[in-house]
Structure formats: structure tokens, C-alpha cells
C-alpha positions in Angstrom: -0.2 0.1 0.1 3.0 2.4 -0.4 4.3 3.9 -3.7 7.2 6.0 -4.3 7.9 7.8 -7.3 10.9 9.9 -9.1 10.6 12.0 -11.9 12.6 14.2 -14.2 11.1 17.3 -15.9 12.2 19.1 -18.9 10.4 22.5 -19.3 10.5 24.3 -22.4 8.9 27.8 -23.3 8.7 30.7 -25.7 7.3 34.2 -25.5 7.1 36.7 -28.1 6.0 40.5 -27.8 5.4 42.9 -30.5 4.7 46.8 -30.5 4.2 49.3 -33.0 3.4 52.9 -31.9 3.1 55.7 -34.3 2.5 59.5 -33.8 1.7 62.1 -36.3 1.5 66.1 -36.0 -1.8 66.0 -38.3 -2.7 69.7 -36.8 1.0 71.1 -37.0 0.4 71.8 -33.3 4.5 71.3 -33.1 5.4 74.2 -35.5 8.7 75.4 -34.0 7.1 78.2 -32.3 7.0 78.9 -28.6 8.6 76.1 -26.8 7.6 73.4 -29.5 9.9 71.9 -32.0 8.8 71.4 -35.8 7.8 67.8 -35.0 6.2 65.8 -37.9 6.0 62.0 -36.9 7.8 59.1 -35.2 7.3 55.3 -35.6 8.7 53.2 -33.0 8.9 49.2 -33.6 9.8 47.1 -30.7 10.1 43.0 -30.4 11.1 40.8 -27.8 11.8 36.9 -28.4 12.4 34.8 -25.3 13.3 31.1 -25.3 13.6 29.1 -22.1 14.7 25.5 -21.1 14.7 24.1 -17.5 15.1 21.0 -15.6 14.1 19.6 -12.3 13.5 16.6 -10.0 10.3 15.6 -8.4 9.6 12.8 -6.0 6.9 11.6 -4.0 5.4 9.1 -1.7 1.9 7.9 -1.4 0.5 5.4 1.5 -2.9 3.7 2.3 -3.7 4.5 5.9 -7.1 2.6 5.8 -8.9 0.9 2.6 -10.7 4.5 2.5 -7.7 6.8 3.4 -4.8 7.5 1.5 -2.0 10.5 2.2 1.0 11.6 0.0 3.7 13.9 0.3 5.8 15.5 -2.6 9.0 17.7 -3.0 10.3 19.3 -6.2 13.6 20.5 -6.6 14.2 24.1 -7.8 14.0 24.5 -11.5 17.3 25.8 -13.3 16.3 27.9 -16.5 18.7 28.9 -19.0 17.1 32.1 -20.8 17.8 33.7 -24.2 16.2 37.0 -25.1 16.5 38.9 -28.4 15.3 42.5 -28.4 15.3 44.7 -31.3 14.1 48.5 -31.4 13.8 50.8 -34.5 12.7 54.4 -33.6 12.4 57.0 -36.8 11.6 60.5 -36.0 10.8 63.3 -38.9 10.8 67.0 -38.7 9.1 69.6 -40.9 12.3 70.9 -42.2 13.3 67.3 -43.5 15.4 66.2 -40.8 15.2 62.7 -39.8 16.9 61.0 -37.1 16.9 57.0 -36.6 17.9 54.9 -33.6 18.4 50.9 -34.2 19.1 48.8 -31.0 19.6 45.0 -31.0 20.3 43.5 -27.6 21.0 39.7 -27.1 20.6 38.7 -23.2 21.3 35.2 -21.9 21.1 34.7 -18.2 19.6 32.0 -15.8 16.8 31.8 -13.1 16.6 29.3 -10.5 12.9 28.9 -9.0 12.3 27.8 -5.1 12.0 24.4 -4.0 8.1 23.0 -3.7 6.7 20.7 -1.0 3.4 19.3 -1.1 1.1 17.3 0.9 -2.3 15.7 0.1 -5.0 13.1 1.3 -7.9 11.5 -0.4 -10.8 10.0 1.3 -13.4 7.3 -0.4 -16.9 6.6 0.6 -18.5 4.1 -1.5 -18.8 5.8 -4.9 -17.6 9.2 -3.7 -13.9 10.1 -3.6 -12.7 13.8 -2.2 -9.5 14.9 -2.2 -7.1 17.9 -1.2 -3.7 19.0 -1.2 -1.3 22.0 -0.6 2.0 22.9 -1.6 4.2 25.2 0.1 6.4 27.8 -2.3 8.9 30.2 -0.7 9.1 32.7 -3.6 11.5 35.1 -2.2 14.3 32.1 -2.8 14.1 32.7 -6.3 16.8 33.8 -8.1 18.3 35.3 -11.3 22.0 34.7 -12.4 24.2 36.2 -14.9 26.2 33.2 -16.2 29.4 34.7 -14.7 29.5 37.7 -17.0 31.8 40.2 -15.5 29.7 43.5 -16.9 26.2 42.7 -15.3 24.9 41.5 -12.0 21.5 40.6 -10.7 22.6 41.3 -7.0 20.0 44.3 -6.6 17.1 42.2 -8.3 17.7 39.1 -6.1 17.7 41.7 -3.1 14.5 43.2 -4.2 13.2 39.5 -4.7 14.1 38.7 -1.0 12.4 41.8 0.1 9.3 42.1 -1.8 8.5 38.3 -2.3 7.0 36.1 0.3 6.1 32.4 1.0 2.7 30.9 -0.4 0.3 27.9 0.3 -1.0 26.6 -2.9 -4.2 24.8 -2.0 -6.7 22.7 -4.2 -9.6 20.4 -3.5 -11.6 18.1 -5.6 -14.1 15.6 -6.1 -15.4 12.5 -8.1 -18.6 10.7 -8.2 -19.1 7.4 -9.9 -22.7 6.7 -11.2 -22.4 3.2 -11.8 -19.7 1.5 -13.5 -19.8 3.8 -16.6 -20.2 7.5 -15.8 -17.9 9.6 -13.2 -18.4 13.0 -12.5 -15.8 15.2 -11.3 -15.1 18.8 -10.1 -12.6 20.9 -8.2 -11.1 24.2 -7.0 -7.7 25.5 -6.5 -6.2 28.9 -5.4 -2.8 30.3 -5.9 -2.1 33.4 -3.7 0.1 36.3 -4.8 3.3 36.1 -3.5 3.8 40.0 -3.3 2.1 41.1 -0.3 3.0 45.0 -1.0 1.5 45.2 -4.7 -1.7 46.9 -4.9 -3.0 44.8 -7.5 -3.8 41.4 -6.0 -2.5 38.7 -8.7 -3.7 35.7 -6.7 -5.2 32.9 -9.1 -8.2 30.7 -9.0 -9.1 27.8 -11.1 -12.4 25.8 -11.3 -12.8 22.8 -12.9 -15.4 20.0 -14.1 -15.3 16.8 -16.1 -17.0 13.7 -16.9 -15.4 10.2 -17.4 -17.3 7.6 -19.6 -16.4 4.0 -19.6 -17.4 1.8 -22.5 -15.6 -1.2 -21.8 -12.9 -2.2 -19.5 -10.3 -1.1 -22.2 -11.6 2.0 -23.6 -12.9 5.0 -21.4 -13.1 8.6 -22.8 -12.6 11.6 -20.4 -13.6 15.3 -20.9 -12.6 18.1 -18.9 -13.2 21.9 -18.4 -10.9 24.2 -16.7 -11.3 28.1 -16.1 -8.9 30.3 -14.5 -8.9 33.7 -13.6 -6.5 36.2 -12.1 -5.7 40.3 -11.5 
């Protein structure tokens, strides 16, 4: 009645951001008189592409205390991310007298990030056709760190001090239930909350998740599960 597991997780993600801003002095309010310049128009084009890879370890143990009660504990190591960013900026400014100025920037950054340890525990209780489960996970986000991969011209020391100062530990929690209607239909529902680790922020970015699902068993070797999940945060 005891199960032990260990897993290696590989994480990959991409993020892309594009912004185009254009401003034109249609009414010639900036004609060079007074405190104005003879501004005509400008265009700003920014692009950011980020790619990240990460790896961590996760282990857990689950044991049946009674035929109806099972508990489990999990621990997840920090995820070590390698992050690459490619930022491009194009700025063109034009004036009524024909002058034009351009600014071009292209910055490539490579750095690392380490997430905190995660410690979790949960329990499940089964009574006839009803199963109820709940779990909690402790994460101390003040332990998150950025590093510059040994670059002598850059340091994240101030950023890491700010993380230690502004971030707190949180307790993520979730609860769910499943109800078996005979041997062919199972109904499921759940709720989860992830508190905002930044208590000093005026905007609360706590996350809430609601889920529901149904499982349909056609035979011993064929089952279809349909699920729905809704998340919201500030």
C-alpha cells in the first residue's frame, strides 16, 4: 500500500512580444514656435523574443492509511532555467524641415533563473462511490534567484535583493471530488487557489481555478474523459 516515485522534468517555453507605436502631428501643433519643435511624426517598433529551457527533479510517496484513506507527500527541486532574449528596437523621427533621425538597437541577453523548492502534501478519502481529495503546496518565492552566468559586466545582485524583500512564501491549495454513477459514468469537479506572493503590491494577482469533467467508460479497455478548466487572476 506504499508507492514511491521519482521523475525528471524538462521544461521549455517561448514568449514573443511586439509593439508598434506611431505618432503624427496632423494639426501641426508642433511648428517650432514657442517651446515646441517642428516635429512631424515618429514610429517606434519593438520586438522581444524569449526562449527558455529548464530541468528539475520531483519525487513523492503515497501510502494507504486505511482502505478508504490515502495520503501523499511530494518534493520538487528548484527548476534551473536557461533563458535567451533577443530584443530589437527601431525608432524613426521626422521633422517639418526635412530632418530625420533613426535609432536602432539589438540586444541579446543570456541569463539563468532558479525557482524555489516546492513541498506538498495531500489526502484522499473514498466513501462508496464518492472520492474527495485535497492538497497543499508550500513555495517560498523569496528564494527565487536570477544569475548572469558569470558575466563580469552585469549583475543581478540588486534584483535578487528586491526579490528577497518583496516576495513571500505562499500556500497553494486545491480540493476536488469525483462521483461514480454506476460503472460507466464518473463526474468530477475541483477548485484551486494560488495566492499572490507579493503582498506589497496594490494589485492582487492571486489565481483561482475551477474545473469540471466527466468520464465515460465503454468497456474495460476504453474510457473517454472530457474536462473543462477556467482560471482567473488580476
